[in-house]
N, C-alpha and C positions, 0 to 999 in steps of 0.2 A: 357514604357508600363504601365498601370494599371489594377487594377481586381476591381468590382463592386462588393461590399458586402451588403445587407440587416444591414439597421442599427440597427434593433426592434422596430423603429414605423414608419412602413412603408414605409420610406424612402431608399434612396441606400447612401450609402460612397463609393467613390474613394479611392484603396488602391493601393500602391507600392510595391511588392515584394523585397524582401529583394533579393540583386545577389548573395553574398556568404555566408556558411557558418561559424556557430562561430571556429575556429578551437581549437579540441581536438580528442590527439592521444592516446591510449592505453597505461594502466600503469600495476605497482604495489600496492598492497594492501597499506593500511594507516598507518599510524604511529600515530597517535594522536586522532582517534578517531573510532569508529566500525561503519560502514557506510551498510546498507543492505535499498533495493530497494525492495517493494512486487511489484511483477511482474503480468502483466496483460494474461491472454489466448488467444492462435490465437484460434478462432471457424472455423470450418469446413464448407464450404460455400456451397460446394456442398451433405452436409445431405441431405437427405430429416428429418426433426426435424419440432419440433412445440418447441410453447415455454412452453408445461406442458414436456416436452419428456424428457429422458436424455439429456446430453450438446453431442456433437461432435466437437470433439476440434484434429485441424490439431496440431498434435504431432512435427513433423518435425518444421513449424515456432514456434513453444510454445518454444520450449529447442534454435531453435537459438535468441530467442529472451534473453533470457537468460548464453547464451554465449556473448552477444554482451556486458549485462551488467556488467559479469564475468571479459572482456576484459579488461575494464575501471577500475579495480582495486576495484566494487561493491564487495558487497553479495546482496545475492536472498532469500528475504523475502517469502519462497514458501505456496501455496493454503492458504492465507488470503482474506481478503475482494477484497479485486484490483482484485486478481481473480474469482473473483466475486461467492466466496463461499458463497451460500446458496442464491444468487441470479443468479442460474441460473445451474452454478454447485454442483452436488449434491455427499454425499461423497467418491461413486463408483468410481466418476471423479477424486476428488481429490484425492484417496487415489492412483489412478494410476499415479496420477500427482505430488506425494510424490516420488513415488519411481520411477519414469522417469527421474525425477529431481534432485533427490540423487546421481541416476545410472552416470549422466552428469556428476554432480560436483566434482564427485571421477576421474572422468575420465580427467578434466584436473583443478583439483585443484583448484577447487571453494567456496565459505567461504557459505553451508546454511543453513540455521535453517527454518521448518514447523508447519503449524498451526496446532495445536489440537485444538478437540472442541468436538461436538456432533450431529450432524448435519444428522447424520444416523437414530434419532429417530425423525419421523415426527408425531407423537403426546404428549397426555397431557404424561407426564412421572414422575416417583417416583421417589426421592433424589439416590437410591440405582442403580434405571435405570442410570439419570447420570452420577453414577461415572463407572459403566458399559461400557459406550460411549465414555465418556475420556480414560479409562486406554485402551477400542480397539486401540485407533486413536495412545494414545501415544506409546505404543509396536510396531506400524508398523510403527510408524517416527525412533524409536530408534533402530529399528530392519534398520532402511534404511542408518543407519550410519548418519543422519542429527539429529541438535539439537532442540530442540523441542521450542515449542512456544505457550504455555495456552492462548487459547483466550478464549473471553466472549462467555457465553450458552444460547442460548436462552432459552434453553428444563430448564437451572438451574436456570434461573430472573422466572421462571414460576413458579416453586415449590416450591421454596427460603421462607420460613416462614420468617426473619429473618440474621442480621449478621452471628448469630451461622449456619448457615445449607450453608453459603460459608466461617467460618472457618472449619469445616470437613471436609468437600467436595475439597479444593485444602492441605488442611493437608495433605491428605489420598494421595493424589494424589504428593506430593510433598517427602513424604517420600518414595514414593516406586518408582518413575524417576533415572532412572542410574545416569545422566548426569545434572548437573543446567541447567533451564532453565528458559525462557523470558516469564515476567506476562505480560498478553497483555488486558487492560483497555479503553474499545470500550463504546466513550459514541453512545446516544440515537440520535444523531445527523447523525451517522452512520449506527443506529442500530436501530428505534423505540421500536424495543422488548426487548432490554436492560435499557430499564427506568429501575431505581432504583436498580440499580447494584449496589450490595455489600449490600446486604438490608437496602438500602436505599434510598430515593431522594435527599434530602440535604446532598449535595457533601462533607462538610466537615464530616458529621457522616458516610460514604461512605470513606472516604479516611483512617480515622482511622481504616475501620475495614481491609481497603488495605494494610493497614502499621503492621497491625497489624499479618497478613498473612506471609507479610513479613520477620519480626522481629521474629519468630517459625521457621526460617528455612532460616537462610539466608545463609546457605549453598550449599541449593539448587535448592537458582534464581539467576543468570547470572545480568538481569534486571528487568526490566518493563516497558513497554511500555505506553506512556500514551498517547490517545486521546479524548481529550476532547476541542479542542479548545481553552485552559487557558492559558496563556504564564506566567501568574503567579503563577497559582495554578501548572504547572510542575514545574517550579525552588522551590515550598517550597515543593511536594511532594521530588524532589531531596535531596534538603537539609536536607530531613529525613529519608533518607535509610540507614542500614546503610554499614556500609566501607566496601569496596568492591564488593556489588551491585548499578549494571548503571540503566542509564538512558538514554531510547533512545525514544527521540523525535516519536510519530507523529502526533504531531500540522502540520496542514500541511499549518497555515495561518501564524505562527509566529518563523519557523524553524532556520531562519539565527540566530539573535541573542540568541535562545536555542544552538546552535552548537556554534554557538562562546562561549559562557558560560557567566561570570563574576568570580569575586576574589574570589568567595567560589565555582565554580564548572562550569561542561559543561552539555550538554547533545551529546548522541549519536544519534544513526539517524536509523529510522525504520521506513520510508515515503514512501505510496504510489506516492506521487508528482514526488519521484526520479526513476522511472517510465520510465515518457518519458523528465524528465530533465539529465540522468545517466549521459552519456558523460562534460558535462557544474556542476551537481555536483560534481561529481569526479575531475574536476581542480580543483573547490576553493576546496575542503577538500586535494589536494595537498599542494595552498598554503597557508593551515593555517600549514599544517606541517611543513611550514618554518618558522614558532612562527606569521607568517605574517594574523592577526585577520583581518584589516584593508580592507588588498585585499580581503579577503576570501567572508568581506561581499562586495565590492563591486562588484564583480561578482555573489552573492548567489541574492541580495536583489532582483535585477529587473526581479527576478522571481517572488516576490508571488504573484504579481498581475495578471500573470498567474494561480496561483496554488488558488489562491482565487478564479477566477472565472470558473475553474473547480469543485470546491468544495462549490461552492454556492449550498443554498438551493436551492429541499432538496439534500443534500451532501452524503446522497448513492450513485446519480446516478455519481459521477468524473468518476466512471472506462468507460463511456460512452466517455467524454472526452478523458479520458486515451487511450481507443482504437481508438479513431478518428485521435490521432495524430499522436500513432504508423504507420498507414493506410500510414496520408501524409508524412513520414519522411520515408517510404520506409520500413520498418518492418515486413509485412503482404501487400501481393495483391490485399487484399478488406478491407469493414465496414462489417464487417459484427460478431455480437457478440452472445455470446452461450446464449440462451431464448429470444432472438430479443431484448436483451437493446442496440442496434445501435438506435432505435428509442425515446430515452428515453428525448433527450434533444431534443432545438429548431436550425433552423436554424438561426437561427440569435448569439444563445451562440455556435456555429460552429464556425460560421464565425470569432466574437471577438475571438474564441481559437485562432484559425489559424493566424491571426492576429497580436497578442500577443508573440502564438508560433515566428514567421518568424521571427518577432523582434528580441526576442535572438539567431536569429539565428541557433535551437534547429535542422533543415532540413538538414541534408548531399546534397539531392540536389534538391534545394529551387526552379527547376525551374516542377523537377518531383513535388514536395507537391503542387505546382502554376496550375498543369494539372491539378490532383484531385479532389484541392478545388473547378476550372472552373465546373471539369464533375458532378460532388454532385450539385452547385447551379442550372445547367443545367437540372438534375433531379428534381428540385423544380419550375421550370419554369424559372429560369433566364438567359435572355440570356445578351449575355457582349459585 
């Protein structure tokens, strides 16, 4: 049996769905790499909400998805941009998400790190206000027992006059953090408001400032997450890090080669694409744990086409594809997103995402995924 999919040029193509899923079983945490999946949130489809209202979250389904990731040995990177932070999920919602997920992590023994930002600031802010907003969020994350991820701040990007302001704000936060944090450099392809972060649009100059922050406080930095989608730049930064500071790749275009590494080192991972890829990615890392880099690449390299598709420009809307695949995979009962973001991608985009994900065996129940894809197509007037 085939399914009729829109080709994007006004025509259609026939696709024969896979019959069996990729065989992956839950397992223990990894030994060779630390791996986080940045996880999405599940909206409450029955809430009477609008795109401008506070997010209505289905907490049971949201936490169930985190238990799914933990069961495969993955860590959860919580309240990051994959959770629609700043794109439908406000600080009040993120704070509740952090509290609930951190408590759940303690219950199941799961690894968790949570995003610390300044998104409670809704207008122009001074550097003092930016610093205070960061401090409020840092305190909440540390009080929850989770590791902190210092995320890039739109408010800081707007308020900072140059590199010295970043050095001052981050230095202040690192001095007062209780435990080592992860620093997150999110590029403007993920959030245009972050253009010129670290005080310059010249990435070489910005890199120097970023590394200066780390060099001044190496005992307070567990690692860095680099989300610039430039593999060689990440490798260059990785090689310049102080001893003991990890690099967590955030490169959803080049992650297999960066995690595999080279003779001079490797990257750990903190990736949004590991939300839909969770079980397959976990299986690949377990192969890498045995020292089999070739086997790791054989499993993970074929997933890159799907990741590049989901993260195609405008990259910030990759969350729509992530949630779409979670629905097809049966992790949630509906395809609804906070802020109405399910409308952010086209039907041909969804069709190709389905085709690529199904080809990888990502759907535990391929028949369910097929039925749901057909239901979506019928809403657009596509008859089978």
